[in-house]
N, C-alpha and C positions, 0 to 999 in steps of 0.2 A: 486341574486332573481328573477329578472324579466324573467331570462330563466329558472328557476325550474319553476317558475308559468305558463310559456308557455308550458314547458312539462308535467305539471299536466292537464291543460286544453286540450292538443293535447288527451293524455292519455285519458282523460274522455270522450271526445269527439268520440275517437274509440271506447271505448266500448261503448256508447250508441247507435252507429250507427251498432256495430257489434250486440248488443242484437236486434236493430229491422232488420236488416237483417235476423237473424233467425227467429225472429217472421214472418216477411213479407213473407218466404217461406210457412209458415202454413198458413198463412193469403190470401194469394193470391189463393191457391189451394180451400180454402174454399168460398172464395168470386168468384170464376169462377164457382165450383159447385153449389153452391146455384143462381148464375146467370142464368144458364140452366133452371132452374123451369120457368114453365109458369106464374106461380103466381105473380112473381116478374116484369114481363113483363109491367104490367100497371105503376107499382112504377117507374121504368126506364123512360117510357114515361111521366109520370108527372114530374121528375125529368128535362129531355129534354125542356119542357113546359116552364120553370121556366125562368125567366129573370135575370140578373147577379147577383142583390143583394139579392133576396130570395135565389138564388142558392148559394151564398158567405155563408149565413146564416145557409142554412141547412149544408154545408161543414164545416162549426165551431161547429156545434153541439156536434157531438160525439169528436171533440178535446176539448170542455169545459166540458164535463159531464165525459169524461173517463180519461183524462190526471190526474185529482186528484186520482187515483186510484194506482199510483205509489207510492207517498209518505205512504197512508193507506196503503198498503201492506209492504212496509220498516218497517211501525211502527209495524204491525203485526209480522213481521219475528223479530223486535228487542226485541218484547216482549215477545217473544219464541213460537208465533202460526206460526210456520215455516211453516207448510205444508198448512195451510189458507192462509198466506200471499204469498206462491209462488203460489198456486192455483189462488190467486185474481189477481194476476201481469199477470201469463201468458194468461188467460181468458180477462181480460182487456185488455190488449195490443194486442194482437190478434181480438179481436173484434174492437179495434179503429182502426188498421190499415186496416183491412178489410172494414170497414165501409167507411175511410179516401180515402183508395185506388180506391176503387170503385165511390165512389162519386167524385174524381178528374178526374177519366177515364171517367164519362159519362160528366161532365159539366167541363171540361177543358178550353176550348174555351172562355164558358162566365166567367168562374170566370179570364181568364188571358186578358178579357176585362176591367176590372177593374183597373187602373192604380196602385192603391197602392197595390193591389195583385199582378202583373205582377211585381212591383218593390221589393218586398217582396220577391215573388217567385224566382226571378233573383239573390237576396242576398243571399238565402236559399241555391241555386245550386251552386254560387260560392264559398261558406262556405264550403259546402259537397265536391266540386272537388277538392277545396285546401287540404281539409283533405285528401280525398282519393289517393292524387298523392303523400303525402309524405312517405317515405320508413316505418315509423310505420305501417302505414295501410297496406301496401303491405305485412309486415308480419302478419298482423290480418287477411288478406283474405287469405293468406296461410295457415292458422290453423282454418279458419270458419269452412270448412269441416270436420275436425276431431270434431271440437265443438259439430256441428250438430249430426256426429256419436254419440259421445259419448251422448248428450241429448236424442236422439231418442233410443239407447241401453239400457239406464238409464229408460225411460219411458215405453220402453217395458216388462223390468224386474219388473219394479213398477208394470204394468197391467197385468201382469203373475201372482203376488202374491200380492194381495190388503192388507193384512196382514202383508207385510213386512214395516217398517217402514225406512223411507225415510233417515231421518237424524238421525241416532240413536247414541249417544255415548254410548262407552264401561267402 
């Protein structure tokens, strides 16, 4: 029983990190594009001027606001609103990852100066490194480019033909 539970947890963690990895590719490119615009330079300077604990509060804000999007999107998909639920999930996840990635990269040193944050971050990295080192994760990584290609090609097909219902049953 314990072995089966461990396998399920590793599988779910691998799926979670795979989804985050797929969304992170989009989020990073979007965040870099946004960061290049001069209008956000003053916002970046303001973030840099923050002390560690206000930087932590700002870092936690997108997590607190956008993390509940996942269960809400799952509920929408489960109640038959598939397109709306998936759109909400993709938009919320990309926005969350983009904001968290950008805020962490700007205020990493200040956040790591908070002992509790540094401890949690080390535990997070250790758990992630442990999952990444498993054979199952290596298999998921090999399939990741294929999944990204399928998602992109499906998105392009849907964009070319907006009337096409993505999940149509026959």
